[in-house]
C-alpha distance (Angstrom), angle and dihedral (degrees) to the residues before:
residue distance angle dihedral
X1 . . .
X2 3.80 . .
X3 3.82 118.5 .
X4 3.80 109.8 -137.0
X5 3.79 101.7 173.5
X6 3.81 140.6 -0.5
X7 3.81 113.6 -137.9
X8 3.79 107.9 -155.0
X9 3.82 117.7 -151.5
X10 3.78 118.0 -102.0
X11 3.78 121.8 -101.5
X12 3.80 116.7 -83.3
X13 3.80 94.7 -145.3
X14 3.81 91.5 123.8
X15 3.79 91.1 57.7
X16 3.80 91.1 48.9
X17 3.80 91.8 49.0
X18 3.81 90.9 47.4
X19 3.80 91.7 50.3
X20 3.79 93.7 49.6
X21 3.82 94.7 43.2
X22 3.81 94.7 47.6
X23 3.82 89.4 45.1
X24 3.80 91.5 55.2
X25 3.81 91.2 46.1
X26 3.82 89.9 49.5
X27 3.81 90.5 52.4
X28 3.80 89.8 49.1
X29 3.80 90.5 51.7
X30 3.81 90.4 47.7
X31 3.80 90.5 55.4
X32 3.83 89.9 47.9
X33 3.82 89.4 51.3
X34 3.81 88.8 53.5
X35 3.80 92.5 52.0
X36 3.82 92.3 44.8
X37 3.81 91.3 52.2
X38 3.81 91.2 45.5
X39 3.82 91.0 52.5
X40 3.82 93.1 46.4
X41 3.82 97.4 -111.8
X42 3.80 98.9 142.6
X43 3.82 98.9 169.9
X44 3.81 92.5 48.8
X45 3.82 90.2 47.5
X46 3.81 91.0 53.0
X47 3.81 92.9 49.8
X48 3.80 92.3 46.8
X49 3.82 90.4 45.4
X50 3.80 91.2 54.9
X51 3.81 88.9 50.3
X52 3.81 89.7 49.5
X53 3.82 92.1 53.0
X54 3.82 91.3 47.2
X55 3.82 93.4 49.9
X56 3.79 91.1 45.9
X57 3.81 90.0 55.4
X58 3.82 90.3 47.9
X59 3.81 89.5 51.1
X60 3.81 91.9 50.6
X61 3.81 91.9 48.5
X62 3.80 93.7 48.7
X63 3.79 92.8 47.4
X64 3.81 90.4 49.1
X65 3.81 90.0 53.4
X66 3.79 89.7 49.3
X67 3.80 94.7 49.1
X68 3.84 95.5 48.1
X69 3.82 106.4 56.5
X70 3.79 123.0 -166.4
X71 3.81 115.7 -95.9
X72 3.82 117.5 -109.0
X73 3.78 118.0 -95.6
X74 3.79 125.3 -140.2
X75 3.79 128.8 -147.6
X76 3.78 104.7 -145.2
X77 3.77 140.7 173.4
X78 3.80 110.8 -134.5
X79 3.78 111.4 -157.9
X80 3.81 97.4 175.2
X81 3.81 116.5 32.0
X82 3.81 91.7 -169.6
X83 3.82 89.5 61.5
X84 3.83 93.4 49.2
X85 3.82 110.5 115.6
X86 3.82 104.6 -130.9
X87 3.80 92.1 178.1
X88 3.81 91.4 61.5
X89 3.83 102.6 33.3
X90 3.78 134.1 37.1
X91 3.83 122.9 -154.2
X92 3.81 111.1 -125.4
X93 3.81 102.8 173.2
X94 3.78 142.4 -10.4
X95 3.80 127.3 -141.0
X96 3.77 107.4 -177.0
X97 3.80 107.4 -62.7
X98 3.81 93.3 -14.0
X99 3.79 118.5 91.4
X100 3.80 125.4 -160.9
X101 3.81 109.6 -143.0
X102 3.78 136.8 172.2
X103 3.76 132.6 -166.9
X104 3.80 111.1 -82.8
X105 3.79 116.2 -110.4
X106 3.77 110.6 -124.3
X107 3.80 111.6 -133.4
X108 3.79 92.9 -171.4
X109 3.77 116.2 126.9
X110 3.77 115.0 -141.6
X111 3.77 119.9 -147.4
X112 3.78 128.0 -162.1
């Protein structure tokens, strides 16, 4: 296997921006829930509370995507398929004689 090119993952700035923006909107909704409860507006507080929970989940999802980047991909030329290590690499795509592979994710659970 001959490595021709390393394809680095794209920047996750959009996920970071989404996490920060939805976090600020969730905090704004939380403050609006406080004022609605203080003023005795129960139905408005419930609606704003549901929006707060939704935006909090969006913030958690976006921050999780930001904190777990995609693994790098490699464009390789495989001369002998029988010598290709399928336990270490996983074939993603093929373009003619060039294969795009990435490191295989181990699903093994380790116990202590």
